[in-house]
Structures are given as structure tokens and as C-alpha cells.
C-alpha positions as CSV (number, residue, x, y, z in Angstrom):
1,L,63.5,107.7,111.5
2,D,60.3,107.7,113.0
3,V,60.3,104.8,115.6
4,S,56.4,103.6,117.1
5,L,56.2,102.8,120.4
6,D,53.1,100.9,122.2
7,V,52.8,101.6,126.2
8,E,49.5,100.5,127.7
9,T,48.4,103.2,131.4
10,V,46.2,103.1,134.1
11,S,45.3,106.4,134.3
12,S,44.0,108.6,131.8
13,G,45.5,112.3,131.4
14,F,48.5,114.7,130.0
15,Y,52.1,112.2,129.6
16,E,55.7,113.1,128.4
17,W,58.3,111.2,127.4
18,S,61.2,111.1,126.1
19,A,64.3,108.8,124.6
20,T,68.0,108.4,122.8
21,L,68.6,106.6,119.6
22,R,72.4,105.1,119.9
23,D,74.2,103.6,117.5
24,S,75.3,99.9,117.3
25,L,78.8,101.0,119.1
26,G,76.6,102.7,122.2
27,T,77.1,106.6,120.8
28,E,74.5,108.8,121.0
29,I,73.1,109.5,117.7
30,D,69.6,112.1,118.7
31,F,67.7,112.4,121.2
32,D,63.4,112.8,121.2
33,S,60.4,114.1,123.2
34,G,57.1,114.8,123.2
35,S,54.2,115.0,124.9
36,A,50.5,113.7,124.5
37,T,46.8,113.3,126.4
38,F,46.4,109.5,126.7
39,S,43.9,107.1,127.6
40,A,43.7,104.9,130.6
41,E,44.5,102.0,127.8
42,S,46.5,101.1,125.0
43,N,48.1,104.3,123.4
44,S,51.4,104.7,120.8
45,F,53.9,107.9,120.3
46,I,56.2,108.3,117.9
47,L,60.1,108.8,118.7
48,M,61.6,111.3,115.8
49,F,65.2,111.1,115.1
50,D,67.2,113.0,112.2
51,G,68.2,111.1,109.8
52,T,70.6,113.0,108.5
53,L,72.4,112.9,112.7
54,I,72.1,108.9,111.9
55,G,74.0,109.6,107.9
56,D,76.2,111.8,109.7
57,N,77.7,109.3,112.2
58,R,78.3,107.1,109.6
59,V,77.6,104.0,111.9
60,D,75.8,101.2,110.3
61,G,73.0,99.9,112.0
62,P,70.8,98.2,113.9
63,Y,70.2,101.6,116.2
64,F,68.9,101.0,119.6
65,V,66.1,103.3,121.7
66,S,66.7,103.8,124.8
67,D,67.1,106.1,128.0
68,L,63.0,105.6,127.6
69,L,61.6,108.1,130.1
70,L,57.5,108.4,130.6
71,Y,55.7,109.7,132.9
72,G,52.2,112.0,133.4
73,A,49.1,111.4,135.1
74,G,50.9,110.1,138.3
75,E,52.8,107.3,136.9
76,S,56.0,107.1,135.9
77,L,58.2,104.7,133.3
78,V,61.8,104.3,133.2
79,Q,63.8,102.1,130.3
80,S,67.1,102.3,130.1
81,T,68.1,99.2,127.3
82,G,66.1,97.3,125.5
83,V,63.8,99.8,124.2
84,Y,63.7,98.7,120.5
85,T,66.0,97.7,118.1
86,T,65.6,98.7,114.3
87,D,66.6,96.6,111.7
88,T,70.3,96.4,110.2
89,L,70.5,100.0,108.2
90,L,73.0,101.1,106.8
91,A,74.2,105.1,107.5
92,S,73.8,105.7,104.0
93,Q,70.6,105.2,103.5
94,F,69.7,108.6,105.4
95,E,70.5,111.6,104.5
96,S,73.8,112.9,105.3
97,T,75.4,116.6,105.7
98,L,78.7,115.2,105.0
99,P,81.0,115.4,102.0
100,P,81.1,112.0,100.9
101,P,83.7,110.2,102.3
102,T,86.2,109.8,99.9
103,V,88.1,106.2,98.3
104,S,91.8,107.0,97.1
105,P,92.7,104.3,94.5
106,S,94.4,101.2,95.6
107,A,98.0,102.8,95.3
108,T,100.5,100.7,95.6
109,P,102.7,101.9,98.5
110,T,106.2,102.5,98.0
111,V,108.7,101.0,99.4
112,D,112.7,102.2,99.3
113,P,114.4,99.2,97.5
114,C,117.7,100.0,99.6
115,N,115.5,99.4,103.0
116,D,113.0,96.2,101.4
117,P,114.0,92.8,103.2
118,I,113.5,91.1,99.6
119,N,116.4,93.0,98.4
120,F,119.1,91.7,101.5
121,C,121.5,89.4,101.0
122,G,121.7,85.9,103.5
123,K,123.9,88.2,105.4
124,S,122.3,91.6,107.6
125,N,125.4,93.7,106.7
126,K,124.9,93.3,102.6
127,V,122.8,95.5,100.1
128,Q,121.1,93.4,97.0
129,I,122.3,96.5,94.2
130,C,122.2,96.4,89.9
131,H,125.9,97.0,89.8
132,K,125.7,100.0,86.7
133,G,122.8,98.3,85.1
134,K,124.6,96.0,84.6
135,K,124.3,92.9,87.3
136,S,122.6,92.4,90.3
137,R,125.3,92.3,93.4
138,C,125.9,91.8,97.5
139,V,127.7,94.4,98.5
140,R,128.0,95.9,102.7
141,S,125.9,98.0,103.2
142,D,128.4,100.7,104.7
143,K,129.4,101.0,100.9
144,L,126.0,100.8,99.7
145,D,126.2,104.8,99.2
146,D,129.4,104.7,96.8
147,Y,127.4,102.6,94.8
148,L,124.5,104.4,95.0
149,N,127.0,107.5,93.4
150,E,128.4,105.6,90.8
151,G,125.0,104.9,89.1
152,S,124.0,101.5,90.5
153,S,120.8,101.2,92.3
154,C,119.2,98.9,94.6
155,G,117.5,96.1,94.1
156,V,117.4,93.1,90.8
157,C,119.0,94.3,87.5
158,P,116.3,94.5,85.6
159,N,117.4,92.7,82.5
160,S,118.5,89.5,85.4
161,N,116.9,86.7,85.6
162,T,118.7,85.5,89.3
163,S,119.3,87.5,92.0
164,A,122.4,88.6,93.9
165,K,121.0,85.8,96.0
166,S,121.2,82.7,93.4
167,Q,124.7,84.2,92.2
168,K,127.7,83.7,95.3
169,N,126.6,86.4,97.3
170,E,130.2,88.0,96.5
171,L,131.5,90.6,98.8
172,F,132.9,93.8,97.0
173,S,134.8,96.7,98.7
174,R,136.5,99.1,98.4
């Protein structure tokens, strides 16, 4: 990323400069410095920031040139902020040495049906189960393992159109 800056100097002579490039979050991305002989009038110089560092940073712009220091021929200028702001550039517009960000396919999070609140029956101590694949029922949570060990599963039976909540909320005890 090359940024050209114009400066008016009162005296001609040898000048040096340095500046920092920051992202939209204020993080320093790169630093550049240089030198040239200026005449006593309008001059310009170019700050060259490494585009790979911008791409590796992976934060979109705008980007800000700050911490400008320009000195020479008995003059000096220090400007911390507001030196230059780029257009809104995307970090992906710059080369990067990092591998592309991985985008995983939208996976449906796995929810344990025995702990899914949708399967809780009215009272906090009951869980909805599919009893032996035939009938949806609500059972006490302290008896849940017994039912699961006999072949029942948590949740509504696949062939059932009604949930256990719409049934009687029966309490099966052992």
C-alpha cells in the first residue's frame, strides 16, 4: 500500500520521515521510513507499507497513517493522528502468507436429547422419552437411566404426532 503525502517546507535540505500504518481497531500493522532532499516549497514523499502484512492482519479498513515524524534542515513535524485515512479496503484485497481462513460447513450443534429443555415435562423432575419405540411418556429424571437401559430413548417417538406434554404427564415409578 503506497501512500503519497504532500508537505510544505520552509527550508531546503535533507529530510527524514517515519510513520505507522494502523488498522480500523488501532493495531499497528506496519512502519515505514525514508529520506530525501526537499526544496523550500511543496514536496511530496511516498510511504510504502507491506501489503502482505495488511493481508495477514485480516482486519478490513479503512487504514490510518499515524505517528508521522518529519525532520530535517532545522525543521521538525510530529503528527500523531489524522495524517491520512485510506478508503474502505478489504484485507482480502492484499496478499497474505497465512492459509485462507477455514469456513466450516454449518453444522447443526449436537444436543443431548435427555438434557434438551424441549424434552422436559412441565415439572422440573420429569423428562420426555420414547418408551421402547412405541409411546411418548414423561418419566422422573431419577428413573431415566432405567428406561434408557431397557431400550427407551429421550424425546418424542418418531411415529408419534403428539408429545408427552399433550398426554397426561403420567408419572411412571418403579
